[in-house]
VMD Tcl script that builds the backbone (N, CA, C; Angstrom):
set m [mol new atoms 288]
animate dup $m
set s [atomselect $m all]
$s set {name element resname resid chain x y z} {
  {N N GLN 1 A 5.748 -71.916 -59.806}
  {CA C GLN 1 A 6.300 -71.558 -61.074}
  {C C GLN 1 A 5.203 -70.961 -61.973}
  {N N ASP 2 A 5.533 -69.912 -62.660}
  {CA C ASP 2 A 4.561 -69.237 -63.574}
  {C C ASP 2 A 4.346 -70.117 -64.821}
  {N N LYS 3 A 3.081 -70.522 -65.033}
  {CA C LYS 3 A 2.831 -71.401 -66.121}
  {C C LYS 3 A 3.062 -70.801 -67.510}
  {N N TYR 4 A 3.046 -69.481 -67.597}
  {CA C TYR 4 A 3.285 -68.806 -68.928}
  {C C TYR 4 A 4.804 -68.670 -69.275}
  {N N ASN 5 A 5.636 -68.855 -68.304}
  {CA C ASN 5 A 7.045 -68.812 -68.550}
  {C C ASN 5 A 7.661 -70.208 -68.598}
  {N N SER 6 A 6.830 -71.216 -68.598}
  {CA C SER 6 A 7.272 -72.587 -68.668}
  {C C SER 6 A 7.704 -72.915 -70.034}
  {N N PRO 7 A 8.765 -73.809 -70.175}
  {CA C PRO 7 A 9.137 -74.124 -71.513}
  {C C PRO 7 A 8.138 -74.963 -72.267}
  {N N TYR 8 A 7.161 -75.472 -71.534}
  {CA C TYR 8 A 6.099 -76.340 -72.098}
  {C C TYR 8 A 4.949 -75.548 -72.694}
  {N N CYS 9 A 4.932 -74.200 -72.444}
  {CA C CYS 9 A 3.796 -73.338 -72.958}
  {C C CYS 9 A 4.200 -72.612 -74.211}
  {N N THR 10 A 5.177 -72.886 -74.818}
  {CA C THR 10 A 5.450 -72.153 -76.076}
  {C C THR 10 A 4.871 -72.918 -77.272}
  {N N SER 11 A 4.495 -72.149 -78.259}
  {CA C SER 11 A 3.904 -72.806 -79.451}
  {C C SER 11 A 4.588 -72.111 -80.670}
  {N N HIS 12 A 4.777 -72.890 -81.720}
  {CA C HIS 12 A 5.363 -72.342 -82.954}
  {C C HIS 12 A 4.499 -72.726 -84.024}
  {N N ALA 13 A 4.060 -71.799 -84.880}
  {CA C ALA 13 A 3.238 -72.061 -86.069}
  {C C ALA 13 A 4.122 -72.081 -87.174}
  {N N ARG 14 A 3.999 -73.016 -88.021}
  {CA C ARG 14 A 4.773 -73.155 -89.307}
  {C C ARG 14 A 3.910 -73.821 -90.325}
  {N N LEU 15 A 4.270 -73.563 -91.592}
  {CA C LEU 15 A 3.516 -74.306 -92.682}
  {C C LEU 15 A 3.757 -75.749 -92.638}
  {N N VAL 16 A 2.786 -76.506 -92.906}
  {CA C VAL 16 A 2.939 -78.071 -92.969}
  {C C VAL 16 A 4.041 -78.412 -94.007}
  {N N GLY 17 A 4.943 -79.207 -93.591}
  {CA C GLY 17 A 5.993 -79.629 -94.445}
  {C C GLY 17 A 7.244 -78.818 -94.471}
  {N N THR 18 A 7.316 -77.865 -93.574}
  {CA C THR 18 A 8.500 -77.025 -93.430}
  {C C THR 18 A 9.367 -77.422 -92.254}
  {N N THR 19 A 10.662 -77.067 -92.290}
  {CA C THR 19 A 11.472 -77.298 -91.235}
  {C C THR 19 A 12.199 -76.057 -90.816}
  {N N ASN 20 A 13.060 -76.060 -89.897}
  {CA C ASN 20 A 13.822 -74.894 -89.427}
  {C C ASN 20 A 15.008 -74.599 -90.392}
  {N N HIS 21 A 15.192 -75.350 -91.295}
  {CA C HIS 21 A 16.418 -75.198 -92.252}
  {C C HIS 21 A 15.963 -74.386 -93.445}
  {N N PRO 22 A 16.669 -73.300 -93.657}
  {CA C PRO 22 A 16.292 -72.517 -94.822}
  {C C PRO 22 A 16.514 -73.291 -96.215}
  {N N PHE 23 A 15.729 -73.109 -97.200}
  {CA C PHE 23 A 15.781 -73.759 -98.423}
  {C C PHE 23 A 15.463 -72.858 -99.548}
  {N N ASN 24 A 16.276 -72.777 -100.575}
  {CA C ASN 24 A 15.983 -71.984 -101.756}
  {C C ASN 24 A 15.775 -72.929 -102.895}
  {N N PRO 25 A 14.645 -72.853 -103.544}
  {CA C PRO 25 A 14.259 -73.792 -104.652}
  {C C PRO 25 A 15.324 -73.633 -105.815}
  {N N PRO 26 A 15.777 -74.772 -106.396}
  {CA C PRO 26 A 16.745 -74.654 -107.480}
  {C C PRO 26 A 16.213 -74.230 -108.768}
  {N N PHE 27 A 14.926 -74.241 -109.027}
  {CA C PHE 27 A 14.400 -73.829 -110.286}
  {C C PHE 27 A 13.510 -72.538 -110.184}
  {N N PRO 28 A 13.328 -71.805 -111.266}
  {CA C PRO 28 A 12.493 -70.632 -111.200}
  {C C PRO 28 A 11.062 -70.867 -110.859}
  {N N LYS 29 A 10.492 -69.956 -110.167}
  {CA C LYS 29 A 9.066 -70.055 -109.734}
  {C C LYS 29 A 8.077 -70.108 -110.921}
  {N N ASP 30 A 7.122 -71.093 -110.877}
  {CA C ASP 30 A 6.239 -71.288 -111.969}
  {C C ASP 30 A 4.736 -71.317 -111.401}
  {N N ASP 31 A 4.261 -70.078 -111.211}
  {CA C ASP 31 A 2.801 -69.923 -110.776}
  {C C ASP 31 A 1.810 -70.251 -111.802}
  {N N ALA 32 A 2.200 -70.291 -113.089}
  {CA C ALA 32 A 1.268 -70.568 -114.173}
  {C C ALA 32 A 0.831 -72.086 -114.126}
  {N N ASN 33 A 1.635 -72.932 -113.410}
  {CA C ASN 33 A 1.287 -74.311 -113.315}
  {C C ASN 33 A 0.310 -74.411 -112.073}
  {N N LYS 34 A -0.964 -74.661 -112.316}
  {CA C LYS 34 A -1.945 -74.754 -111.258}
  {C C LYS 34 A -2.178 -76.230 -110.884}
  {N N THR 35 A -2.559 -76.509 -109.658}
  {CA C THR 35 A -2.819 -77.790 -109.233}
  {C C THR 35 A -4.141 -78.401 -109.838}
  {N N LYS 36 A -4.128 -79.672 -110.067}
  {CA C LYS 36 A -5.427 -80.339 -110.510}
  {C C LYS 36 A -6.177 -80.936 -109.388}
  {N N ARG 37 A -5.658 -80.730 -108.204}
  {CA C ARG 37 A -6.441 -81.244 -106.998}
  {C C ARG 37 A -7.382 -80.131 -106.537}
  {N N ARG 38 A -8.234 -80.475 -105.507}
  {CA C ARG 38 A -9.150 -79.440 -105.062}
  {C C ARG 38 A -8.483 -78.261 -104.479}
  {N N LYS 39 A -7.409 -78.449 -103.737}
  {CA C LYS 39 A -6.786 -77.323 -103.064}
  {C C LYS 39 A -5.277 -77.291 -103.328}
  {N N ALA 40 A -4.659 -76.096 -103.514}
  {CA C ALA 40 A -3.232 -76.005 -103.626}
  {C C ALA 40 A -2.579 -75.857 -102.222}
  {N N PRO 41 A -1.355 -75.961 -102.187}
  {CA C PRO 41 A -0.630 -75.927 -100.927}
  {C C PRO 41 A -0.840 -74.605 -100.196}
  {N N LYS 42 A -0.935 -73.533 -100.830}
  {CA C LYS 42 A -1.189 -72.233 -100.203}
  {C C LYS 42 A -2.590 -72.119 -99.554}
  {N N ASP 43 A -3.527 -72.975 -100.097}
  {CA C ASP 43 A -4.864 -73.000 -99.549}
  {C C ASP 43 A -5.011 -73.788 -98.211}
  {N N VAL 44 A -4.061 -74.654 -97.973}
  {CA C VAL 44 A -4.185 -75.558 -96.788}
  {C C VAL 44 A -2.907 -75.323 -95.850}
  {N N ARG 45 A -2.290 -74.186 -96.044}
  {CA C ARG 45 A -1.141 -73.797 -95.262}
  {C C ARG 45 A -0.028 -74.827 -95.180}
  {N N ALA 46 A 0.304 -75.344 -96.384}
  {CA C ALA 46 A 1.376 -76.302 -96.607}
  {C C ALA 46 A 2.557 -75.478 -97.231}
  {N N ARG 47 A 3.762 -76.022 -97.172}
  {CA C ARG 47 A 4.806 -75.240 -97.804}
  {C C ARG 47 A 4.727 -75.263 -99.288}
  {N N SER 48 A 5.365 -74.364 -99.894}
  {CA C SER 48 A 5.290 -74.322 -101.394}
  {C C SER 48 A 6.194 -75.403 -101.988}
  {N N CYS 49 A 6.040 -75.468 -103.298}
  {CA C CYS 49 A 6.775 -76.534 -104.072}
  {C C CYS 49 A 8.286 -76.515 -103.698}
  {N N ARG 50 A 8.883 -77.618 -103.486}
  {CA C ARG 50 A 10.312 -77.635 -103.157}
  {C C ARG 50 A 11.122 -77.535 -104.375}
  {N N HIS 51 A 10.573 -77.689 -105.524}
  {CA C HIS 51 A 11.372 -77.591 -106.800}
  {C C HIS 51 A 11.428 -76.138 -107.300}
  {N N CYS 52 A 10.275 -75.398 -107.275}
  {CA C CYS 52 A 10.290 -74.031 -107.838}
  {C C CYS 52 A 9.819 -73.049 -106.910}
  {N N GLY 53 A 9.227 -73.364 -105.749}
  {CA C GLY 53 A 8.841 -72.411 -104.706}
  {C C GLY 53 A 7.385 -71.912 -104.892}
  {N N SER 54 A 6.636 -72.421 -105.826}
  {CA C SER 54 A 5.260 -71.932 -106.059}
  {C C SER 54 A 4.330 -72.522 -105.083}
  {N N GLY 55 A 3.291 -71.741 -104.614}
  {CA C GLY 55 A 2.283 -72.309 -103.758}
  {C C GLY 55 A 1.059 -72.675 -104.513}
  {N N GLU 56 A 1.158 -72.641 -105.824}
  {CA C GLU 56 A -0.032 -72.999 -106.701}
  {C C GLU 56 A -0.126 -74.508 -107.114}
  {N N HIS 57 A 0.915 -75.298 -106.794}
  {CA C HIS 57 A 0.852 -76.733 -107.155}
  {C C HIS 57 A 1.730 -77.425 -106.184}
  {N N TRP 58 A 1.494 -78.733 -106.170}
  {CA C TRP 58 A 2.234 -79.630 -105.239}
  {C C TRP 58 A 3.556 -80.116 -105.875}
  {N N ASP 59 A 4.500 -80.555 -105.041}
  {CA C ASP 59 A 5.832 -80.992 -105.510}
  {C C ASP 59 A 5.695 -81.955 -106.799}
  {N N ILE 60 A 4.848 -82.922 -106.615}
  {CA C ILE 60 A 4.740 -84.014 -107.683}
  {C C ILE 60 A 4.127 -83.430 -109.017}
  {N N GLU 61 A 3.437 -82.274 -108.947}
  {CA C GLU 61 A 2.845 -81.637 -110.160}
  {C C GLU 61 A 3.803 -80.659 -110.865}
  {N N CYS 62 A 4.951 -80.430 -110.264}
  {CA C CYS 62 A 5.779 -79.463 -110.849}
  {C C CYS 62 A 6.527 -79.999 -112.075}
  {N N LYS 63 A 6.733 -79.082 -113.023}
  {CA C LYS 63 A 7.417 -79.591 -114.309}
  {C C LYS 63 A 8.817 -79.890 -114.083}
  {N N HIS 64 A 9.386 -79.461 -112.929}
  {CA C HIS 64 A 10.748 -79.834 -112.555}
  {C C HIS 64 A 10.847 -80.975 -111.608}
  {N N HIS 65 A 9.699 -81.655 -111.412}
  {CA C HIS 65 A 9.724 -82.833 -110.407}
  {C C HIS 65 A 10.741 -83.816 -110.678}
  {N N TYR 66 A 10.846 -84.333 -111.887}
  {CA C TYR 66 A 11.866 -85.401 -112.193}
  {C C TYR 66 A 13.232 -84.991 -112.107}
  {N N GLU 67 A 13.571 -83.669 -112.480}
  {CA C GLU 67 A 14.946 -83.103 -112.304}
  {C C GLU 67 A 15.267 -83.021 -110.872}
  {N N GLY 68 A 14.347 -82.478 -110.075}
  {CA C GLY 68 A 14.460 -82.225 -108.660}
  {C C GLY 68 A 14.581 -83.551 -107.894}
  {N N MET 69 A 13.882 -84.636 -108.311}
  {CA C MET 69 A 14.005 -85.888 -107.601}
  {C C MET 69 A 15.410 -86.500 -107.505}
  {N N HIS 70 A 16.160 -86.265 -108.586}
  {CA C HIS 70 A 17.507 -86.769 -108.720}
  {C C HIS 70 A 18.341 -86.072 -107.568}
  {N N MET 71 A 18.181 -84.759 -107.421}
  {CA C MET 71 A 18.888 -84.020 -106.406}
  {C C MET 71 A 18.484 -84.406 -104.991}
  {N N ALA 72 A 17.180 -84.592 -104.830}
  {CA C ALA 72 A 16.616 -85.041 -103.513}
  {C C ALA 72 A 17.183 -86.340 -103.065}
  {N N ARG 73 A 17.220 -87.267 -103.984}
  {CA C ARG 73 A 17.754 -88.637 -103.574}
  {C C ARG 73 A 19.238 -88.557 -103.155}
  {N N THR 74 A 19.966 -87.731 -103.789}
  {CA C THR 74 A 21.471 -87.664 -103.411}
  {C C THR 74 A 21.644 -87.001 -102.035}
  {N N ARG 75 A 20.603 -86.216 -101.552}
  {CA C ARG 75 A 20.816 -85.530 -100.326}
  {C C ARG 75 A 20.118 -86.162 -99.111}
  {N N LEU 76 A 19.497 -87.405 -99.375}
  {CA C LEU 76 A 18.796 -88.038 -98.320}
  {C C LEU 76 A 19.664 -88.437 -97.158}
  {N N ALA 77 A 20.948 -88.645 -97.417}
  {CA C ALA 77 A 21.916 -89.015 -96.317}
  {C C ALA 77 A 22.141 -87.840 -95.424}
  {N N GLU 78 A 21.853 -86.640 -95.894}
  {CA C GLU 78 A 22.106 -85.423 -95.109}
  {C C GLU 78 A 20.832 -84.970 -94.284}
  {N N THR 79 A 19.753 -85.649 -94.417}
  {CA C THR 79 A 18.554 -85.186 -93.763}
  {C C THR 79 A 18.533 -85.609 -92.294}
  {N N ASP 80 A 17.713 -84.901 -91.533}
  {CA C ASP 80 A 17.537 -85.259 -90.118}
  {C C ASP 80 A 16.114 -85.681 -89.928}
  {N N VAL 81 A 15.721 -86.032 -88.669}
  {CA C VAL 81 A 14.428 -86.612 -88.399}
  {C C VAL 81 A 13.294 -85.548 -88.723}
  {N N SER 82 A 13.516 -84.322 -88.286}
  {CA C SER 82 A 12.580 -83.304 -88.553}
  {C C SER 82 A 12.143 -83.014 -89.926}
  {N N GLU 83 A 13.150 -83.185 -90.901}
  {CA C GLU 83 A 12.924 -83.033 -92.297}
  {C C GLU 83 A 12.044 -84.183 -92.756}
  {N N LEU 84 A 12.273 -85.345 -92.270}
  {CA C LEU 84 A 11.493 -86.582 -92.716}
  {C C LEU 84 A 10.090 -86.384 -92.206}
  {N N GLN 85 A 9.882 -85.966 -90.954}
  {CA C GLN 85 A 8.553 -85.795 -90.421}
  {C C GLN 85 A 7.801 -84.700 -91.186}
  {N N ALA 86 A 8.512 -83.631 -91.549}
  {CA C ALA 86 A 7.865 -82.528 -92.263}
  {C C ALA 86 A 7.406 -83.058 -93.708}
  {N N GLN 87 A 8.164 -83.910 -94.318}
  {CA C GLN 87 A 7.763 -84.468 -95.618}
  {C C GLN 87 A 6.559 -85.383 -95.421}
  {N N ASP 88 A 6.544 -86.164 -94.350}
  {CA C ASP 88 A 5.381 -87.012 -94.117}
  {C C ASP 88 A 4.068 -86.193 -93.941}
  {N N GLU 89 A 4.174 -85.089 -93.201}
  {CA C GLU 89 A 3.016 -84.142 -92.956}
  {C C GLU 89 A 2.552 -83.582 -94.344}
  {N N TYR 90 A 3.483 -83.173 -95.130}
  {CA C TYR 90 A 3.156 -82.668 -96.487}
  {C C TYR 90 A 2.490 -83.693 -97.357}
  {N N ASN 91 A 2.992 -84.920 -97.360}
  {CA C ASN 91 A 2.413 -86.056 -98.140}
  {C C ASN 91 A 1.020 -86.368 -97.663}
  {N N GLU 92 A 0.802 -86.273 -96.354}
  {CA C GLU 92 A -0.561 -86.566 -95.825}
  {C C GLU 92 A -1.582 -85.566 -96.371}
  {N N LEU 93 A -1.257 -84.286 -96.454}
  {CA C LEU 93 A -2.105 -83.325 -97.053}
  {C C LEU 93 A -2.352 -83.540 -98.494}
  {N N TYR 94 A -1.413 -83.929 -99.221}
  {CA C TYR 94 A -1.468 -84.159 -100.631}
  {C C TYR 94 A -2.393 -85.306 -100.905}
  {N N TYR 95 A -2.319 -86.411 -100.144}
  {CA C TYR 95 A -2.973 -87.630 -100.489}
  {C C TYR 95 A -4.397 -87.680 -99.792}
  {N N GLU 96 A -4.799 -86.614 -99.118}
  {CA C GLU 96 A -6.117 -86.589 -98.468}
  {C C GLU 96 A -7.245 -86.742 -99.476}
}
mol reanalyze $m
mol bondsrecalc $m
mol representation Tube
mol addrep $m
C-alpha cells in the first residue's frame, strides 16, 4: 500500500481553539481593544475572540465577554467533544 495515500498520512492545520463548525461572532469586531498579555491570539495562531471576532485580544478581555458568556452557557448542551477540546487548547495558550 502506498504510504502517501493512506488515511493516516493526512494532516490538517487549523488555528488553536477552532473547530469544523462555522461561527459568526454575535458582536461587532473591536480591534481597538488590545490584549494586556505578551501575545495576542493572532500572534500565536489561536482563533480570534468568540465574542467579536478580533485577533487583537483574548475572549476574556473582550468588552462583550459578560454578555457573550450568558449565550455560551445556554448553548453548552449543544456542544460536541471537538468543541470542548478546542476550547481547552485555547485556554492553555491564554494561561501560559
